[in-house]
DSSP file (Angstrom, degrees, kcal/mol; ACC not computed):
  #  RESIDUE AA STRUCTURE BP1 BP2  ACC     N-H-->O    O-->H-N    N-H-->O    O-->H-N    TCO  KAPPA ALPHA  PHI   PSI    X-CA   Y-CA   Z-CA
    1    1 A M              0   0    0      0, 0.0    38,-3.3     0, 0.0     2,-0.3   0.000 360.0 360.0 360.0 149.0   95.4   95.8  108.5
    2    2 A K        -     0   0    0     36,-0.2    13,-2.3    38,-0.0     2,-0.5  -0.722 360.0 -98.3-110.7 162.8   97.1   97.7  111.3
    3    3 A I  E     +A   14   0A   0     32,-0.9    11,-0.3    34,-0.5     3,-0.1  -0.704  31.6 179.6 -82.5 124.7  100.3   99.7  111.4
    4    4 A R  E    S-     0   0A   0      9,-2.9     2,-0.3    -2,-0.5    10,-0.2   0.837  73.1  -0.8 -87.7 -41.2  103.3   97.7  112.7
    5    5 A Q  E     +A   13   0A   0      8,-1.9     8,-3.4     1,-0.0    -1,-0.4  -0.985  47.4 167.2-153.9 138.0  105.8  100.6  112.3
    6    6 A H        +     0   0    0     -2,-0.3     6,-0.1     6,-0.2    -1,-0.0  -0.293  32.7 136.8-143.4  50.0  105.7  104.1  111.0
    7    7 A A        +     0   0    0      3,-0.0     2,-0.4     2,-0.0     5,-0.1   0.880  65.5  54.5 -70.6 -40.4  109.1  105.4  112.2
    8    8 A E  S >  S-     0   0    0      3,-0.4     3,-1.1     1,-0.1    -3,-0.0  -0.796  86.4-132.2 -94.3 138.5  110.0  107.1  109.0
    9    9 A S  T 3  S+     0   0    0     -2,-0.4    -1,-0.1     1,-0.3    21,-0.1   0.784 104.1  43.3 -62.8 -26.5  107.4  109.6  107.8
   10   10 A H  T 3  S+     0   0    0      1,-0.1    12,-3.2    11,-0.1     2,-0.4   0.470 108.2  61.3-101.5  -1.0  107.5  108.3  104.3
   11   11 A V  E <   - B   0  21A   0     -3,-1.1    -3,-0.4    10,-0.3     2,-0.4  -0.989  57.9-173.4-128.8 134.0  107.5  104.5  104.9
   12   12 A V  E     - B   0  20A   0      8,-2.6     8,-2.8    -2,-0.4     2,-0.5  -0.985  10.4-154.3-125.5 136.0  104.8  102.5  106.7
   13   13 A E  E     -AB   5  19A   0     -8,-3.4    -9,-2.9    -2,-0.4    -8,-1.9  -0.937  15.7-149.4-108.1 129.3  105.1   98.8  107.7
   14   14 A L  E >   -A    3   0A   0      4,-2.7     3,-2.3    -2,-0.5   -11,-0.2  -0.485  30.0-102.8 -94.1 166.5  101.8   96.9  108.0
   15   15 A D  T 3  S+     0   0    0    -13,-2.3   -12,-0.1     1,-0.3    -1,-0.1   0.604 119.4  64.1 -68.2  -9.7  101.0   94.0  110.4
   16   16 A D  T 3  S-     0   0    0    -14,-0.2    -1,-0.3     2,-0.1     3,-0.1   0.424 119.9-108.4 -88.0   1.6  101.3   91.6  107.4
   17   17 A G  S <  S+     0   0    0     -3,-2.3    -2,-0.1     1,-0.3     2,-0.1   0.282  75.5 135.2  92.2  -9.7  105.0   92.6  107.1
   18   18 A S        -     0   0    0     -5,-0.1    -4,-2.7    48,-0.0     2,-0.4  -0.444  42.4-149.5 -74.3 147.8  104.6   94.6  103.9
   19   19 A Q  E     -B   13   0A   0     -6,-0.2    48,-2.3    48,-0.1     2,-0.4  -0.966  12.1-169.2-122.6 135.3  106.3   97.9  103.6
   20   20 A W  E     -BC  12  66A   0     -8,-2.8    -8,-2.6    -2,-0.4     2,-0.5  -0.971  17.7-139.0-130.7 136.9  104.9  100.8  101.6
   21   21 A Q  E     -BC  11  65A   0     44,-3.5    44,-1.8    -2,-0.4     2,-0.3  -0.829  26.9-133.1 -94.7 127.4  106.4  104.2  100.6
   22   22 A I  E     - C   0  64A   0    -12,-3.2    42,-0.2    -2,-0.5     5,-0.1  -0.611  23.7-105.4 -87.1 137.2  104.0  107.0  100.9
   23   23 A Y    >   -     0   0    0     40,-2.8     3,-2.1    -2,-0.3     4,-0.4  -0.358  29.1-124.9 -59.0 133.3  103.6  109.5   98.1
   24   24 A P  G >  S+     0   0    0      0, 0.0     3,-1.0     0, 0.0     4,-0.3   0.842 109.0  53.8 -53.6 -38.4  105.3  112.8   99.0
   25   25 A G  G 3  S+     0   0    0      1,-0.2     3,-0.2     2,-0.1     4,-0.1   0.599 108.2  51.3 -73.2  -9.9  102.1  114.9   98.4
   26   26 A D  G X> S+     0   0    0     -3,-2.1     3,-1.1    37,-0.1     4,-0.6   0.376  75.7 102.1-106.7   2.1  100.1  112.6  100.7
   27   27 A L  G X4 S+     0   0    0     -3,-1.0     3,-1.3    -4,-0.4     4,-0.4   0.849  74.0  61.6 -58.4 -37.2  102.3  112.7  103.8
   28   28 A A  G >4 S+     0   0    0      1,-0.3     3,-1.2    -4,-0.3     4,-0.3   0.836  96.5  61.0 -60.1 -32.3  100.1  115.2  105.7
   29   29 A T  G X4 S+     0   0    0     -3,-1.1     3,-0.6     1,-0.2    -1,-0.3   0.795  99.7  56.1 -63.8 -28.4   97.2  112.7  105.6
   30   30 A T  G X< S+     0   0    0     -3,-1.3     3,-1.6    -4,-0.6    -1,-0.2   0.535  79.5  91.3 -83.5  -6.3   99.3  110.2  107.6
   31   31 A L  G <  S+     0   0    0     -3,-1.2    -1,-0.2    -4,-0.4    -2,-0.1   0.787  87.8  48.5 -62.5 -26.8   99.9  112.6  110.5
   32   32 A S  G <  S+     0   0    0     -3,-0.6    -1,-0.3    -4,-0.3    -2,-0.1   0.501  84.8 118.0 -91.1  -3.3   96.8  111.3  112.3
   33   33 A W    <   -     0   0    0     -3,-1.6    -3,-0.0    -4,-0.1   -27,-0.0  -0.393  40.5-177.5 -67.0 138.6   97.6  107.6  111.8
   34   34 A K    >   -     0   0    0     -2,-0.1     3,-2.2     1,-0.0   -31,-0.3  -0.830  44.6 -95.7-127.0 166.9   98.1  105.6  115.0
   35   35 A P  T 3  S+     0   0    0      0, 0.0   -32,-0.9     0, 0.0    -2,-0.0   0.811 125.5  52.6 -55.4 -29.7   99.1  102.0  115.5
   36   36 A E  T 3  S+     0   0    0    -34,-0.1     2,-0.2     2,-0.1    -3,-0.0   0.489  79.1 122.5 -86.7  -1.5   95.4  101.1  115.9
   37   37 A T    <   -     0   0    0     -3,-2.2     2,-0.6     1,-0.1   -34,-0.5  -0.425  61.8-134.9 -61.5 128.0   94.4  102.8  112.6
   38   38 A D        -     0   0    0     -2,-0.2    18,-2.8   -36,-0.1    19,-0.4  -0.787  28.1-174.0 -90.8 118.5   92.7  100.3  110.4
   39   39 A L  E     -D   55   0A   0    -38,-3.3     2,-0.4    -2,-0.6    16,-0.2  -0.834  15.1-156.0-115.1 150.6   94.0  100.5  106.8
   40   40 A R  E     -D   54   0A   0     14,-2.1    14,-3.0    -2,-0.3     2,-0.5  -0.993  13.4-141.4-124.6 132.6   93.0   98.7  103.7
   41   41 A L  E     +D   53   0A   0     -2,-0.4     2,-0.4    12,-0.2    12,-0.2  -0.816  25.2 176.4 -95.5 128.6   95.3   98.2  100.7
   42   42 A E  E     -D   52   0A   0     10,-2.6    10,-2.7    -2,-0.5     2,-0.1  -0.971  33.3-108.1-131.4 147.4   93.9   98.6   97.2
   43   43 A R  E     -D   51   0A   0     -2,-0.4     2,-0.4     8,-0.2     8,-0.3  -0.428  33.7-148.3 -67.3 148.0   95.3   98.5   93.8
   44   44 A N        -     0   0    0      6,-2.8    -1,-0.0     2,-0.1    19,-0.0  -0.970  10.6-156.0-124.5 137.0   95.5  101.9   92.1
   45   45 A G        +     0   0    0     -2,-0.4     5,-0.1     3,-0.0     2,-0.1   0.404  59.6 100.8 -94.8   3.0   95.2  102.4   88.4
   46   46 A D  S    S-     0   0    0      3,-0.2    -2,-0.1     1,-0.1     3,-0.1  -0.371  78.0-117.6 -88.0 172.2   97.0  105.7   88.0
   47   47 A R  S    S+     0   0    0      1,-0.2    25,-0.2    -2,-0.1    28,-0.1   0.629 105.1  64.4 -80.9 -13.4  100.5  106.3   86.8
   48   48 A T  S    S+     0   0    0      1,-0.2    24,-0.3    27,-0.1     2,-0.3   0.904 111.6  10.6 -78.6 -41.6  101.8  107.8   90.0
   49   49 A S        -     0   0    0     -3,-0.1    -3,-0.2     1,-0.1    16,-0.2  -0.940  52.9-141.2-140.7 158.4  101.3  104.8   92.3
   50   50 A S  S    S+     0   0    0     14,-0.8    -6,-2.8    -2,-0.3     2,-0.3   0.749  86.4  10.8 -88.1 -26.2  100.6  101.1   92.2
   51   51 A H  E     -DE  43  64A   0     13,-2.0    13,-2.6    -8,-0.3     2,-0.3  -0.889  61.3-139.8-143.8 169.0   98.4  101.0   95.3
   52   52 A V  E     -DE  42  63A   0    -10,-2.7   -10,-2.6    -2,-0.3     2,-0.5  -0.983  13.0-139.5-130.9 147.6   96.5  103.2   97.8
   53   53 A L  E     -DE  41  62A   0      9,-2.6     9,-2.1    -2,-0.3     2,-0.5  -0.940  21.6-158.0-102.7 127.7   96.1  102.8  101.6
   54   54 A V  E     -DE  40  61A   0    -14,-3.0   -14,-2.1    -2,-0.5     2,-0.6  -0.925  13.7-135.1-111.9 125.8   92.6  103.6  102.7
   55   55 A N  E  >  -D   39   0A   0      5,-2.7     4,-2.5    -2,-0.5     5,-0.3  -0.700  13.0-151.6 -77.1 116.9   91.9  104.6  106.3
   56   56 A A  T  4 S+     0   0    0    -18,-2.8    -1,-0.2    -2,-0.6   -17,-0.1   0.786  89.2  57.2 -63.1 -28.9   88.7  102.6  107.2
   57   57 A A  T  4 S+     0   0    0    -19,-0.4    -1,-0.2     1,-0.1   -18,-0.1   0.919 128.9   7.6 -72.0 -44.3   87.6  105.3  109.7
   58   58 A D  T  4 S-     0   0    0     -3,-0.2    -2,-0.2     2,-0.1    -1,-0.1   0.390  92.5-122.8-121.9   2.0   87.4  108.3  107.5
   59   59 A Q     <  +     0   0    0     -4,-2.5    -3,-0.1     1,-0.2     2,-0.1   0.622  54.7 156.9  64.9  14.9   88.0  106.8  104.0
   60   60 A S        -     0   0    0     -5,-0.3    -5,-2.7   -31,-0.1     2,-0.4  -0.421  27.8-149.6 -68.1 150.3   91.1  109.1  103.4
   61   61 A R  E     - E   0  54A   0     -7,-0.2     2,-0.4    -3,-0.1    -7,-0.2  -0.957  15.7-169.5-128.2 139.7   93.5  107.7  100.8
   62   62 A V  E     - E   0  53A   0     -9,-2.1    -9,-2.6    -2,-0.4     2,-0.3  -0.992  25.6-123.5-126.5 139.9   97.2  107.9  100.4
   63   63 A R  E     + E   0  52A   0     -2,-0.4   -40,-2.8   -11,-0.2     2,-0.3  -0.596  37.8 176.4 -79.7 139.3   99.1  106.8   97.3
   64   64 A V  E     -CE  22  51A   0    -13,-2.6   -13,-2.0    -2,-0.3   -14,-0.8  -0.958  22.0-164.2-141.5 157.5  101.9  104.2   97.9
   65   65 A I  E     -C   21   0A   0    -44,-1.8   -44,-3.5    -2,-0.3     3,-0.1  -0.917  48.4 -77.6-130.5 162.3  104.4  102.1   96.2
   66   66 A A  E >   -C   20   0A   0     -2,-0.3     3,-2.4   -46,-0.2   -46,-0.3  -0.335  58.5 -98.4 -59.0 137.7  106.3   99.1   97.6
   67   67 A A  T 3  S+     0   0    0    -48,-2.3   -48,-0.1     1,-0.3    -1,-0.1  -0.344 113.5  33.0 -57.1 136.0  109.2  100.3   99.8
   68   68 A G  T 3  S+     0   0    0      1,-0.5    -1,-0.3    -3,-0.1    -2,-0.1   0.067  95.1 107.8  99.8 -23.6  112.4  100.2   97.7
   69   69 A D    <   -     0   0    0     -3,-2.4    -1,-0.5     1,-0.0     2,-0.4  -0.359  66.8-125.5 -75.8 167.0  110.6  101.1   94.5
   70   70 A T        -     0   0    0     -3,-0.1     2,-0.2    -2,-0.1    -4,-0.1  -0.916  13.0-120.7-119.5 145.7  111.2  104.6   93.1
   71   71 A W        -     0   0    0     -2,-0.4     2,-0.7     1,-0.1   -22,-0.1  -0.499  34.1-105.8 -76.1 148.5  108.7  107.2   92.1
   72   72 A S     >  -     0   0    0    -24,-0.3     4,-2.5   -25,-0.2     5,-0.2  -0.688  27.9-147.8 -72.9 115.4  108.6  108.5   88.5
   73   73 A D  H  > S+     0   0    0     -2,-0.7     4,-2.6     1,-0.2     5,-0.2   0.891  95.2  50.9 -55.3 -43.0  110.2  111.9   88.8
   74   74 A G  H  > S+     0   0    0      1,-0.2     4,-2.2     2,-0.2    -1,-0.2   0.910 111.7  46.0 -63.4 -43.0  108.1  113.3   86.0
   75   75 A E  H  > S+     0   0    0      2,-0.2     4,-2.5     1,-0.2    -1,-0.2   0.891 113.3  49.5 -68.5 -39.1  104.8  112.1   87.5
   76   76 A V  H  X S+     0   0    0     -4,-2.5     4,-2.6     2,-0.2     5,-0.2   0.945 113.1  46.1 -65.5 -47.7  105.6  113.3   91.0
   77   77 A K  H  X S+     0   0    0     -4,-2.6     4,-1.5    -5,-0.2     6,-0.2   0.916 114.2  49.0 -61.1 -43.4  106.6  116.8   89.7
   78   78 A K  H  <>S+     0   0    0     -4,-2.2     5,-2.5    -5,-0.2     4,-0.4   0.924 113.7  45.6 -62.1 -45.9  103.5  117.0   87.6
   79   79 A A  H ><5S+     0   0    0     -4,-2.5     3,-1.0     4,-0.3    -2,-0.2   0.888 111.1  51.8 -67.0 -40.3  101.2  115.9   90.4
   80   80 A L  H 3<5S+     0   0    0     -4,-2.6    -1,-0.2     1,-0.3    -2,-0.2   0.789 107.8  53.0 -69.1 -26.7  102.8  118.3   93.0
   81   81 A K  T 3<5S-     0   0    0     -4,-1.5    -1,-0.3    -5,-0.2    -2,-0.2   0.571 118.8-114.0 -81.6  -9.4  102.3  121.2   90.5
   82   82 A G  T < 5       0   0    0     -3,-1.0    -3,-0.2    -4,-0.4    -2,-0.1   0.648 360.0 360.0  88.7  15.3   98.7  120.3   90.2
   83   83 A G      <       0   0    0     -5,-2.5    -4,-0.3    -6,-0.2    -5,-0.1   0.400 360.0 360.0-113.5 360.0   98.8  119.2   86.6
């Protein structure tokens, strides 16, 4: 899948029309993304996010949830503290 729109730093729209909110701790990973970046969406089994977007070129991964969903405050704080 390719990026259709990434106007807001924390939300990405893919060429299939789906919109994903990027985990706050993973935003730096998306700075190199360009419209031609090939991404793969995979289900994620952790409590922080429902899915991950994987960059096919370098296999970097960012945690995402569907745009409009909300992050669990406790899980985000815990993850950002490294615990």
